[in-house]
C-alpha positions in Angstrom: 0.2 0.1 0.0 3.2 2.1 -0.6 3.4 5.3 -2.5 3.7 4.8 -6.5 5.7 7.0 -8.4 5.9 6.9 -12.2 8.9 8.3 -13.5 9.4 8.9 -17.6 11.3 10.2 -20.4 9.6 10.7 -23.2 10.5 12.3 -26.5 7.5 12.2 -28.9 4.9 11.8 -26.4 4.2 8.1 -26.7 6.1 7.0 -23.8 4.2 10.0 -21.8 0.3 8.7 -22.7 1.2 5.4 -21.2 2.5 6.9 -18.1 -0.5 9.3 -17.8 -2.7 6.0 -17.7 -0.6 4.1 -15.2 -0.6 7.2 -12.8 -4.2 7.3 -13.0 -4.8 3.5 -13.1 -2.5 3.3 -9.8 -3.4 6.9 -8.1 0.2 7.3 -8.5 2.3 10.1 -8.3 4.1 11.5 -12.2 7.5 13.0 -13.1 8.8 14.0 -16.4 12.2 13.0 -16.5 13.0 16.6 -18.4 16.4 16.8 -20.2 18.1 19.6 -19.7 19.0 20.8 -23.1 15.9 19.7 -24.7 15.9 17.9 -28.1 15.0 19.1 -31.2 14.1 17.2 -34.2 17.3 16.8 -35.5 18.9 15.5 -32.0 16.3 12.6 -32.8 16.0 12.2 -36.7 17.8 8.4 -35.9 18.9 8.7 -40.0 21.9 10.6 -39.0 24.7 9.1 -37.4 25.5 11.9 -35.8 22.6 13.1 -34.1 22.4 13.9 -30.1 20.2 10.5 -29.9 22.5 8.5 -31.3 25.8 10.1 -30.4 24.7 9.4 -26.5 23.6 5.8 -27.5 26.9 5.1 -28.9 28.3 6.0 -25.7 27.2 4.2 -22.7 29.1 6.3 -20.1 27.3 9.5 -21.6 24.7 10.8 -18.9 22.9 13.8 -20.3 21.6 16.4 -17.5 18.4 16.2 -16.0 16.3 19.5 -15.3 13.9 18.0 -13.1 14.6 16.7 -9.4 12.9 14.4 -7.0 13.4 15.4 -3.2 11.6 12.6 -1.7 12.1 9.6 -3.7 12.3 7.8 0.0 8.5 8.7 0.3 8.3 6.0 -2.7 7.9 1.9 -2.2 7.3 1.2 -6.3 9.3 3.4 -8.3 7.9 2.5 -12.5 10.6 4.1 -15.1 9.0 4.8 -18.6 10.6 5.2 -22.1 11.1 5.5 -25.6 13.0 2.8 -26.1 16.3 3.8 -28.7 18.5 1.2 -30.6 17.7 -1.7 -28.8 17.9 0.4 -25.4 16.7 3.0 -22.6 17.9 6.5 -23.1 21.0 7.3 -21.7 19.0 10.4 -19.6 17.1 7.1 -17.6 20.6 6.1 -17.1 21.3 9.5 -15.2 18.0 9.3 -13.5 18.5 5.9 -11.9 22.6 6.9 -10.9 20.8 9.9 -9.5 18.9 8.4 -6.7 18.9 5.4 -4.3 16.1 2.6 -5.4 17.1 0.4 -2.5 14.5 -1.3 -1.1 12.4 -0.7 -3.2 10.0 -2.5 -6.6 11.2 -1.1 -9.2 9.5 -2.0 -12.8 10.4 -0.6 -16.4 8.0 -0.1 -19.4 8.5 1.2 -22.8 6.9 2.7 -26.0 8.3 1.2 -29.1 7.2 1.2 -33.1 9.1 -1.4 -33.9 11.7 -2.2 -31.7 12.3 -4.9 -28.9 13.4 -3.8 -25.2 16.6 -5.5 -26.2 19.2 -5.0 -23.1 17.0 -1.8 -21.4 15.3 -4.1 -18.7 19.2 -5.6 -18.3 20.8 -2.6 -18.1 18.3 -0.7 -15.8 18.7 -4.1 -13.3 22.2 -3.3 -13.7 22.3 0.2 -12.7 19.2 -0.2 -10.1 21.7 -2.2 -7.9 20.9 -5.8 -6.1 18.8 -3.6 -3.4 15.9 -3.3 -5.7 12.9 -5.4 -5.7 13.0 -5.4 -9.8 9.3 -6.4 -10.9 10.0 -6.7 -14.3 9.8 -5.3 -17.6 7.3 -4.6 -20.6 7.0 -2.9 -24.0 3.9 -1.3 -25.2 4.0 -0.9 -29.0 3.1 2.9 -30.2 -0.3 3.9 -29.4 -1.1 1.2 -26.7 -4.3 1.7 -25.8 -5.8 1.8 -21.8 -6.9 -2.2 -22.2 -3.0 -3.1 -22.7 -1.5 -1.3 -19.3 -4.0 -2.7 -17.6 -3.6 -5.9 -18.6 0.3 -5.5 -17.9 -0.8 -3.8 -14.3 -2.9 -6.7 -13.0 0.1 -9.1 -13.1 1.5 -7.3 -10.2 0.7 -7.6 -6.4 1.4 -3.4 -5.6 -2.1 -2.5 -8.4 -4.2 -5.0 -7.1 -5.1 -2.4 -4.3 -5.7 0.1 -6.5 
């Protein structure tokens, strides 16, 4: 019955839509992970090898700065991480977020949105970054345009969602 946080990054709005449905269904707090330097259309031009998104994804040590801050992570028992899939991985800004907060002893699950790619290595990457002190509850990929019933089906697999 602990508090739930849905923290998400959304470059085009697809992940934001799913995050909003999750927050509504779970009566959870919603936190948008906002980059300090917003992504432009050119930054997201995946056909350009030199675009910002591709450069970041090609360097596993890149940690884009976040403008959003959260002062009370200790108040949450469950953290759901949302993001788009970029080249089979989570955007590096998610890595920045996870490394910025102590998620020890929390239940953590991830969800992503993608038009075509699978979840790839995003789950294992995030699990590793979260560390051994979290209760990793799994992850799920939502197709572009996922509706409320798809979200409801996924949430029904979690004990923390059954009381909501």
